[in-house]
N, C-alpha and C positions, 0 to 999 in steps of 0.2 A: 431708906426705911420703908417708904411706901411701896417700893418695888418688891421688897422682901415680904411684906404683908400680903400683897396680891398673890405672890407665889404660894404662900401658906394657904390662902383662901382657896386657890385652885386645887391644891392637894386635898384639902378638907372636902371640897365639893365632889372631887373624884371618888374619894373613899365613901362618902355618903351615897353616891349613886351606885357604887359597887355593893354596898350593904342592902340598899333597896332592891337592886337587881337580884341579889342572892335570895332575899326574902320572897320576892315574887316567884322565882323558880321553885323554891321550896313549897309554895302554896299551890302550885299547879298539880292537879291529880294526874296519876300515870295514865297513859293511853290504854284503854281496855282492849284485850284480844277480841277480834271480830269473828263471829260464828256464821257460817253459811254452808250451803251445799257446794260440792266441788264443781258441779255443772247444773244448769237449770233444765236440761232436756236430755233424754236418752231414748234410743230406739232399739228394741230387741225382738226376737222371734219367740214363739211359744216353746220351740224346741231348744232354746238356749239354756234351759235348766236354771242353775243357781247363778244369780247376779249379785254384785255388791254395789251399794250406794254409799258414797263417802260424805260424811259431815265433817267439815274442816274448820280449824282456827288458823288465823294468819300468824300466830306465834304460839309457842308452847304454853299449855295450861299450867298455872301455878299450883293447882290442886286437882283432884279427881272431880270431874263434872258430869252431870247427867242431863241429857237433852231429851225433852218430851216431844213426840211428833204425832201427827194424825194422818190417817189414810183416807183417800177419797178416789173418785174416778169411776169409770164404767166397769172396770174389772173388779171382781169380788174376791176378797181374801177368805181363807177357810174359817177364821173366827167369826167374821161378819156373816158368812153364808150359813154357818151352823150345819144342821142336819137336813135342812129343807132346800137350800139353794146350792147348785153346783159351784165349786170354787174355781177361780182362775189362777190363784197363786197362794203361797204360804209364806209367812214371815218366819225364817229360821232362827234369827237372832231374837233378842228380847223384844216382845211385842209392845210397841208404843213408846219405847225409849232406847237410847243408845248412849254409851259411856265413852268419854275421852279421858284417858288417864293422865295424871300429873306428869308434866314434861313431854307429853305427846301432842300432836296437832290433828289427829284423825280418829274418827269413830266410824264403824261400819254397820250399815243396815243390810242384812243378808236376806234375799228373797229367792224363793224357788218358784219359777214360772212353770205352770202345769202344761204338759203336752196332752191334748185331748182330741176326740173325734168330732168336735164341733167345727163347722166351717163358718167362720165369723168375720164380721167387719173388724177393723182395728179397734182395740180397746186401750184404755188408759189407766195408769196407776198414778195418783197424785199424792205426794208426800209433803207435808208442811211442818216446819218447826214451830212448836207452840210455846215452849218455855225452856229455860235452862236453870239449873240448880244454883248458880252463883250470880250475884249482882256484879261481879267483876268481869262478866262477859257481855259483849254487845252483839245482839242479833241483827244482822244486816238485812237489806231488802232482798238479798238472794236466799230467801228462806223457804223456797218451794222448788220442787222438781217434778216434772211431768214425764213419765215413762210411757212411751207408746209401744204396745205389744201387738206385733203383726202376726198374721196367720202363718203358720209353719208350712213347710213343703209337704206334699202328699198327693194322693190320688182320689179324685171324686169318681164314684161309681154311681151312674145315674140310670134309673129304670123309668122308661116312659112308654105309655100305650096310647093307641089312637093317634099314631104319628103320621099317617098318610093324609093326603088331600081328601076332604069331605068326610073323614072319619070322626064321628062324634059318639064316643063310647060313654053313654050316660049311666050305665049300670055295671060297668066293669070295675073290678078291684083286683089289683095284683099285690103280692108281698115279696119283699127282697130279703134274702138271707145271705150271710157270709160264712164261709168255711175257711179253716186255717190248718196248716200242717202242724201236727204235734211232734213230740220227741220221738215217736215211732215212725215218723214220716207218713202218717196217715192223716188225711183230711177229715176234720171233725167239725161239727156244727158249733159255732161260737155264739150264736144268738142272732137276733134280728136287729137290723139297723134301719130305722124308718125315716120319715120325712124330715125330722128335725136333726137327724144325724148325731144324737146325743151320746150314745155309747153302744157297746157291742153286746150288751146283756139284757136290754129291755126291749120289749116288743111294742112297736107303734105302727098302727095302720092309718091310712088316710083315705081311702075311697076316691082319690083323685090323683091323676098323674101330675108330677112325677113323684117317685120315691128315690132316696139316695142315701149314701153314707160317704164319709170322708175318712180315708185310711192314712194317717200321718206316717211319713217316712220314718220318723224317729221312734214310733211305737211298733211298727211292723217289722218283725224279724224276717230275715231272708228265708225264702222257701216258696211253696205253692199255695195259692188261694183258690177257692171255688165259690160259685154263686148258685143260689136257687132263685128262680123268678116264677113264683107260682101264680097260676090263674085261679084266684081264690073264689070269685063268683062273677056271674054275668051271663048274658044271653047272646053275645056277639059270636058269630061263627062264619068265617074265620076271624080271628082277632090278632091284629099286628102289634108288635112291640119292638123296642130296641133298647140296647144297653150301650151307654157311652162311657168310656174311660178317659177322664180329663186329668192330665198330670199338671200339678201346680208347683212352680218353682219361683221363689221370690215374688209371690203375689201375682204371678202371671201364668196363664195357661199356655204351656209350651208345646203340648201335643194332645191330640184327641183321636181315639180309635172308637169306631161305632160298629156294633154287630146287630143284625136284624133277625127277628124270628117271627113265626106265626103259630098260634095255637088254634085248635078247633074245640068243639064242645067236648070231645073225649079227653081233653087235657084239663078240664075243670078239676080242681083239687081243694076242697074245703077242708084243709089239713087238720083243723082243730075240732072237727066234728067226729066224735067217736064212731058214729054209725057209718059215715061215708069217707072220712078223711084218711090220708096217708101222709106220713112225715115228708116235708120238703127235702129234696136231695139235689145235688149239683146238676146243672145243665151246661155249665161252661167254667173255664178256669183261666188263671193268669199267674205270673210269677213275679217275685221281687229279688233282686240281687243288688246289694248296696243301696244306692239312691235311685236305681232304675227299676221301673215296672215294665215287664215284657211278656211275650208269649201269650197274647190274648187269643184264646181259642174261639172257634165258631160256636154258635148256639146249637146244641143237640136236643131236638124236640123228641121226647119219648112217644111211643105208640099210644099210651094212655097216661092220664094224670100229668102233673107238671113236675115230674121227677124221673130220675133214673138211678140205678144202683140200690144200695141197701139203706133202710131208714136208720137214723141216728138216735141216740138217747137224748131226750130233752130234759132240762131242769124241771123240777116239780112246779116252779112258779112261772114257767114259760107259758104265758097266756096272751091271747090277742086282745089288744086294747085299741079302740078306734078313736083317734084324735085328729083334730083339724090340721091341715097342711100349713106349716110355717116355714117360709123360705127367707133366709137372710138376703140382703141386697147383693151380697157377693155371689151367692149361688144363682140368684136371678140373672145376674149379668153373664155368668157362664152359660146358662141355659139359652139366653137370648142370642149369644154368639154362635150357637149350634144351628140356629134356624136360617 
């Protein structure tokens, strides 16, 4: 009898443990899906255009969820920049939030990286997950991504004066203009690109050497380009100058071509002075085919003025603005390598 009672007691205890175990399992909350970025870093070029950033769950969402995110970093988006600050990129998807649909594991933040004529140091876009619409989702520590935007490939065109030993040109000022082939295969004036290399349509002077622009491979169509290098003002006679073409691929200067020229007093051309000026026109040319810049001509110095050929039509708002020279660390390093 005692043996039988012990057997029943063991069965009872086993059943009791099973009940308690079952109750304990029922009381445990389900594991929440974990939310994060698919990666914490990404490197792109300005010329890459549209890129996609993935926000992911480690298991499918049980309902539609909305993830709020914030933007930071040295690169400026078009909303933050507004009408006063040039933008580096644009959010093509919903600004500040991304949706992951029920049964899905991925949401996409779509960005358009701008190709521009600035020659800049690397910039960053920092995206951080701030909140999620459901308490059933856990935000992990992988809630930030840093996107490094590298300078795109292209051609630096660098105008310098007072380039010889002992040449100190204290009162010389030169201006650099770009010409580009149009649909009629005619080279037309596209605007001035000054020391900051910001764009092809605004005029910026500096009164100090050098002046430059950066022509991105992605923005420049195949064809012929021309340059004007005007002797705007000064008393130096003769006045030596040079133009260097520095090709940039993968953030490295892969080739440099330099052409030298000399102006005298008869080449002075204060082109924006209605009484004495004449429109700047090409004195040299080069070509682009695919990713290659070639056919860099010699400098042709005209008999008078800083021009040759026929004057072009200028936009009504095309006026000379004198601004201080501003060089990025990147352009400084390329100039230093030329010396």
